C-alpha positions as CSV (number, residue, x, y, z in Angstrom):
1,M,6.2,-26.1,11.0
2,S,10.2,-26.2,11.6
3,L,12.5,-23.6,11.7
4,D,14.6,-25.5,8.5
5,E,11.4,-25.4,6.6
6,I,10.4,-21.7,7.0
7,I,13.5,-21.0,6.0
8,Q,13.3,-23.4,3.7
9,R,9.8,-21.3,2.4
10,L,11.7,-17.6,2.2
11,Y,14.2,-19.3,-0.1
12,E,11.6,-20.1,-2.7
13,L,9.9,-17.3,-2.2
14,K,13.1,-15.5,-3.3
15,D,12.8,-12.6,-6.2
16,E,16.4,-11.1,-7.3
17,G,14.2,-8.6,-9.3
18,K,12.7,-7.3,-6.2
19,V,16.5,-7.3,-4.7
20,L,18.0,-5.1,-7.7
21,F,15.0,-3.1,-8.0
22,K,15.5,-1.8,-4.8
23,E,19.0,-1.4,-5.4
24,K,18.6,0.7,-8.2
25,K,16.1,3.1,-6.9
26,F,16.6,3.7,-3.2
27,G,20.5,2.9,-2.6
28,V,19.4,0.1,-0.5
29,I,22.9,-2.6,-1.0
30,S,22.0,-6.2,0.8
31,N,24.5,-8.8,0.0
32,N,21.8,-11.6,2.2
33,A,18.3,-9.7,0.9
34,L,15.4,-12.0,-0.3
35,G,13.5,-9.2,-1.8
36,I,10.7,-9.7,0.2
37,Y,7.4,-8.1,0.7
38,H,6.0,-8.1,4.0
39,G,2.6,-8.2,2.4
40,E,3.9,-11.4,1.0
41,L,4.9,-13.5,4.0
42,K,0.8,-14.5,4.5
């Protein structure tokens, strides 16, 4: 698997809802967060 394929797959897993949840609950603000939990990267 190439680097481009990996990056493309990460963007496919992107979850804006998780990003907003972390911003609201924990105050974590990031301009480039994908909202992917480590456990989902299998």
